[in-house]
C-alpha angles and dihedrals in degrees: 000000000000089000091059090050091051091047092051091048091050090048092053091047089050091052092049090050090051090054090050091050091051091049090049090051091050091049091050090051093051091046090050092051090049090051092049090049092050091050092046092046089068092054101035112060097199125079101258103164095123093043092050091047092050092048091050092047092049092049091048093049092047094049095046100030094125095045102044097078090049091048091049092047094047093047094049092046090048093049097045097039097048104031096093092036092055092049091052094047092047093050094051111094121202 
């Protein structure tokens, strides 16, 4: 019985770590786009923030067009399935 409890705790920790890794990857992507914009701003005299964002978004959607629906589905299932469970496990004090 204790082994199942430990396994479920490890599983929840693993899921939370996966969310943190995804958030870190998104943050790295945004930081990279900001760096590219700052470098390009020195070479392109016009204000092209929106254009650069749209180009980056189009490239991202084209490269990951088959994976985006699966990512969205997995993320929404993870959030809605485990939201209450995480609240319960966080509120339990040992």
